C-alpha positions, 0 to 999 in steps of 0.5 A: 918164900913161895910166890903162889898162894891159895885163895878163896873169895867170900861173897858178901856183896852178891857179886858173881863169884870168881874161883880163887881156889886155884893156886895164884901167883901174886905177880898175876894179882898185883900190877907191876906198878903196885909191886914196885911201890910195895917193894919200895916201901918194904925197903924202908923198914927192917922187916917186910911185914912192917910195910903192911899198911903202906902196901894196903894203901898202895893197892887200895889207891889203885883199886879203891878197895882190898879184895880177898885176892889182893889181900892174899897177894899182899900177905904173900909178898910181905911174908906174913899170913893173910890172917895177920894182914886181915887183922891190920886191914880191918882194924883201920877204918880207912882200908876198905874190904868191900867195894866203895864208890869213887868218893868216900864220905866218913861222917864223924859221929863222936860226942862233940859232933853229936852235940853240934847237930850231927843228927841233922847233918846225918839225916840230910846226907842220907836223904840227899844221897838216898842211901844209908850208912855203909851204902853206895849211891846207885851210880857208884859215885859216893859211899857214906860211912860213919867214923868214930872220931876225926879228931877235930872236936873243936870244929864239929861237926866234921867229915872226911871226904876222900882224905880231906877233912871238912869241918864246921858242917852245915846244910849249905856246905853239905849241899855244895859238897854233894853238888861238886861230887855229882859234877853239878856247877855250884855257880 
């Protein structure tokens, strides 16, 4: 297996383009820490591609999102095509293929949440954060995303904040969370 891969970055964020048309070694893309962690995960499976989700999470934990360059490097390391890995990455809504803020809020928009005042919570979050779903605050701190279901229908409405499930939402709780994320003392 070759350690070099051709990469083409697609500009979806109006960011300056980096020329990835050259051949790049995954060792130049991923950190030593990321490579070691991915190799460890691969050792736990019979075949390397089985560690795809783990590898994506490892890189995302370091970089907050999976760039095209990272995706190609991970695919090369795992011995799978970038297309296969892209299919996995875009299937799971907790793998981010675009830059996100320091904190990510996934607001559940299931039927249970809709029946328990979802719209009021959603409107308040958008107004308070001054962003729409899919956007990040201007200071880069918070990204707001919809989520099909968080699986806690008995405690709706709910959201996930940086992997932590927060249930039984109300306006006061939302205000407290936003203040905490912005570094404002709630006391």
